[in-house]
C-alpha positions as CSV (number, residue, x, y, z in Angstrom):
1,M,22.0,33.4,22.9
2,S,19.6,32.2,20.4
3,A,16.6,34.4,20.7
4,E,15.1,33.5,17.3
5,K,13.8,30.3,18.5
6,V,12.1,28.9,21.9
7,F,12.4,25.3,21.9
8,K,9.4,23.1,23.2
9,A,10.2,20.1,25.1
10,V,7.5,17.7,26.4
11,M,8.1,15.2,29.3
12,V,6.1,12.1,28.9
13,G,5.9,8.9,31.1
14,G,3.7,6.9,33.3
15,T,2.3,8.3,36.8
16,G,4.9,8.5,39.4
17,V,8.1,7.9,37.5
18,G,9.4,11.3,38.7
19,K,8.9,13.8,35.6
20,T,7.7,16.6,38.0
21,S,10.6,16.2,40.4
22,L,13.2,15.9,37.7
23,R,11.9,19.5,36.3
24,N,11.8,20.9,39.7
25,Y,15.5,20.0,40.4
26,F,16.6,21.4,37.2
27,L,14.8,24.7,37.6
28,Y,15.1,25.3,41.5
29,N,17.6,22.8,42.6
30,S,15.2,21.2,45.2
31,Y,13.7,17.9,46.0
32,S,10.6,17.1,47.7
33,W,9.4,13.8,49.2
34,K,5.8,14.5,48.7
35,H,4.3,13.1,45.6
36,V,1.5,14.8,44.0
37,A,0.3,13.6,40.5
38,T,0.2,16.1,37.7
39,K,-3.3,16.6,36.9
40,N,-3.1,19.3,34.1
41,P,-0.1,19.9,31.7
42,D,1.9,22.9,32.4
43,F,5.2,24.6,31.2
44,V,8.1,26.7,32.7
45,S,10.1,28.9,30.3
46,T,13.8,28.9,31.0
47,Y,17.2,29.3,29.4
48,V,19.6,26.3,29.2
49,T,23.4,26.8,28.6
50,L,24.9,24.6,25.9
51,D,28.5,23.0,25.8
52,S,29.6,26.0,23.8
53,D,28.3,28.5,26.3
54,D,25.5,29.5,24.2
55,M,22.1,29.8,25.6
56,V,19.1,28.7,24.1
57,A,15.3,29.4,25.4
58,M,13.3,26.5,26.2
59,Q,9.7,25.7,27.2
60,I,9.6,22.6,29.3
61,W,6.1,20.9,29.6
62,D,5.3,18.4,32.4
63,T,2.4,16.1,31.6
64,G,0.1,13.6,33.5
65,G,0.9,9.9,33.2
66,S,-2.3,8.5,33.1
67,V,-4.3,7.1,30.3
68,A,-6.9,9.8,30.5
69,D,-4.1,12.4,29.9
70,L,-2.7,10.7,26.7
71,P,-4.9,12.7,24.2
72,A,-3.7,16.0,25.9
73,T,-0.2,14.9,25.8
74,N,-0.3,13.8,22.1
75,S,-1.6,17.1,21.3
76,L,1.2,18.9,22.9
77,C,3.7,16.8,21.0
78,E,2.4,17.9,17.8
79,D,4.4,21.2,17.7
80,A,7.1,20.1,20.1
81,D,10.7,20.2,19.2
82,G,11.8,17.2,21.4
83,I,10.3,14.7,23.7
84,M,11.9,13.4,27.1
85,L,10.6,9.9,27.6
86,V,11.0,9.3,31.2
87,F,10.6,5.9,33.2
88,S,11.6,4.9,36.7
89,A,14.5,2.6,37.9
90,A,12.2,1.6,40.7
91,D,10.0,-0.3,38.2
92,S,11.7,-0.2,34.9
93,E,9.7,-2.8,33.0
94,I,6.3,-1.4,34.0
95,S,7.2,2.3,33.3
96,L,8.8,1.3,30.1
97,Q,5.6,-0.6,29.1
98,A,3.8,2.8,29.8
99,L,6.0,4.5,27.4
100,E,5.3,2.3,24.5
101,K,1.9,3.9,23.9
102,H,3.8,7.1,22.9
103,L,6.0,5.3,20.5
104,S,3.2,5.0,17.7
105,A,2.3,8.7,18.3
106,I,5.8,9.8,17.9
107,K,6.2,7.6,14.8
108,T,3.0,9.4,13.1
109,L,4.0,12.9,14.1
110,N,7.5,12.5,12.5
111,E,6.0,11.1,9.2
112,K,3.6,14.3,9.2
113,R,6.3,16.9,9.9
114,T,7.8,19.1,7.1
115,R,11.1,18.8,5.8
116,G,11.9,22.1,7.2
117,N,11.1,20.8,10.9
118,G,12.8,17.6,11.0
119,Q,12.1,14.6,13.4
120,L,11.3,14.9,17.1
121,Q,14.2,15.0,19.0
122,L,14.1,12.1,21.7
123,V,16.0,11.7,25.1
124,L,15.2,8.5,27.1
125,V,15.5,9.6,30.9
126,Q,15.9,6.9,33.6
127,A,14.8,8.7,36.7
128,K,15.3,7.3,40.3
129,A,18.8,6.0,39.4
130,D,19.8,6.3,43.1
131,L,17.5,3.5,44.1
132,P,19.3,0.1,44.9
133,Q,18.9,-2.3,41.9
134,P,17.6,-5.8,42.5
135,N,19.9,-7.3,39.8
136,E,22.7,-6.5,37.7
137,L,20.4,-6.5,34.5
138,E,18.6,-3.5,36.0
139,A,21.7,-1.3,35.6
140,S,21.3,-1.8,31.7
141,W,17.6,-1.0,31.5
142,C,18.3,2.3,29.8
143,V,20.6,1.2,27.2
144,R,18.4,-1.8,26.6
145,A,15.2,0.4,26.1
146,K,17.3,2.8,23.9
147,S,18.0,0.0,21.5
148,M,14.3,-1.3,21.4
149,Y,13.1,2.2,20.8
150,R,15.4,2.9,18.1
151,S,14.3,-0.1,16.2
152,A,10.6,0.7,16.7
153,L,11.2,4.2,15.4
154,G,13.2,3.3,12.3
155,D,16.7,3.6,13.9
156,Q,16.1,7.2,14.8
157,E,18.8,8.6,17.1
158,I,17.8,8.7,20.9
159,A,20.0,9.9,23.7
160,C,20.0,8.1,27.0
161,V,20.5,9.6,30.4
162,E,20.4,8.0,33.9
163,T,19.3,10.6,36.4
164,S,18.2,11.0,40.1
165,A,16.4,14.1,41.3
166,R,17.0,13.2,44.8
167,T,20.9,13.4,44.5
168,G,20.9,15.7,41.5
169,R,22.8,13.0,39.4
170,N,22.7,14.0,35.6
171,V,19.7,16.1,36.0
172,S,21.3,19.1,34.3
173,L,22.6,16.8,31.6
174,A,19.4,15.3,30.6
175,F,17.9,19.0,29.9
176,R,21.2,20.2,28.4
177,T,21.0,17.3,26.2
178,M,17.5,17.9,25.0
179,A,18.3,21.5,24.4
180,R,21.6,20.5,22.4
181,M,19.8,18.1,20.1
182,C,16.9,20.5,19.5
183,H,19.3,23.5,18.8
184,A,21.4,21.2,16.6
185,Q,18.5,20.4,14.3
186,W,17.3,23.7,14.2
187,V,20.7,25.1,12.9
188,R,21.0,22.3,10.4
189,H,17.6,23.2,8.8
190,N,17.5,27.0,9.2
191,A,21.1,28.5,9.2
192,P,22.0,30.6,6.2
193,L,24.1,28.5,3.7
194,G,25.6,31.4,1.8
195,E,27.0,31.5,-1.7
196,S,29.3,28.2,-1.3
197,G,26.4,26.3,0.2
198,L,24.0,27.0,-2.6
199,S,26.6,26.0,-5.1
200,Q,27.0,22.6,-3.3
201,I,23.4,22.1,-3.5
202,M,23.2,23.0,-7.1
203,A,26.1,20.7,-8.0
204,K,24.2,17.8,-6.5
205,R,21.3,18.5,-9.1
206,E,21.4,16.9,-12.5
207,K,22.6,19.3,-15.2
208,L,19.9,22.1,-15.8
209,R,18.1,21.7,-18.9
210,T,18.3,24.5,-21.3
211,S,16.2,25.3,-24.3
212,R,17.8,25.5,-27.7
213,H,18.3,29.3,-27.2
214,G,20.4,28.6,-24.1
215,D,17.6,29.8,-21.6
216,P,17.6,27.9,-18.3
217,I,14.3,25.9,-17.8
218,A,12.6,25.8,-14.3
219,A,16.2,26.6,-12.5
220,Y,14.3,27.6,-9.2
221,N,12.2,24.7,-9.2
222,R,15.2,22.4,-9.1
223,L,16.6,24.1,-5.9
224,E,13.6,23.6,-3.9
225,L,12.7,20.0,-4.7
226,D,13.9,17.3,-2.2
227,D,16.8,18.7,-0.5
228,E,16.3,19.9,3.0
229,R,19.1,22.5,3.0
230,G,17.7,23.5,-0.5
231,F,14.4,24.1,1.2
232,A,15.7,26.0,4.2
233,A,17.8,28.2,1.8
234,R,15.1,28.8,-0.5
235,R,13.0,30.1,2.4
236,R,15.8,32.2,4.0
237,F,17.0,33.8,0.5
238,G,13.7,34.3,-0.9
239,L,14.0,32.4,-4.1
240,R,10.9,32.0,-6.0
241,L,9.5,30.6,-9.2
242,F,9.8,32.6,-12.4
243,S,7.2,35.3,-12.5
244,L,4.9,35.8,-15.4
245,Q,6.9,38.9,-16.5
246,Q,10.0,36.9,-16.6
247,K,8.2,34.3,-18.7
248,L,7.1,36.9,-21.1
249,R,10.7,38.3,-21.5
250,L,12.1,34.8,-22.1
251,F,9.4,34.3,-24.8
252,V,10.1,37.6,-26.7
253,R,13.9,36.7,-26.6
254,R,13.1,33.3,-28.2
255,L,10.9,35.0,-30.9
256,A,13.8,37.5,-31.5
257,C,16.1,34.5,-32.1
258,V,13.7,32.9,-34.5
259,A,13.1,36.0,-36.5
């Protein structure tokens, strides 16, 4: 069980697409025919079991789907690990259009996120998949939307799951997929590398410059530049820049060589 990190997942989508019903079925294995619009965002903390039988802690946020709720929803997404984009099979085209207003916000958030956090993980969820489809094309709305969103977000990887809160179809799969993607990204950016991992990072760097006395120049600076794994390693192993005392020692050594 990963107790070091609680992953925050935010469910977004238009009004009435079924966000609350999906979360309730996942948490309580129950479904209600009564529809009550979500007025204020709220979250439930739970544990999700991954395919490897590991358990991760998650905060699952439910949000309102009206235009007035958009600022609050975008604010919640700023420090989220993943976003579940929910649309309804009952009115696929309309509910997908309601999701488009979130795409620009997601793209902006991804650009602002630090390299130690990585991109927001995205799962496209088609709710109410148990309803009869008016034509054959409706069955591929999820796949078509996934392709469209990937292009809009710069070919970012997006998972796609067709679900039904009434029958329970793939509801657990949707949330486990979200948890798995968030956990995998966290491991990539935060897992210790060990000596072999550090050696691989250093091997990718250009040959370290040395002074005429054989002293390495700015070795620590090179490790922390533009490599995400190097950034995580520097943070985990506590590597730091040369201190003033170290610089003075190097200076004295050089003077001794000259003398």
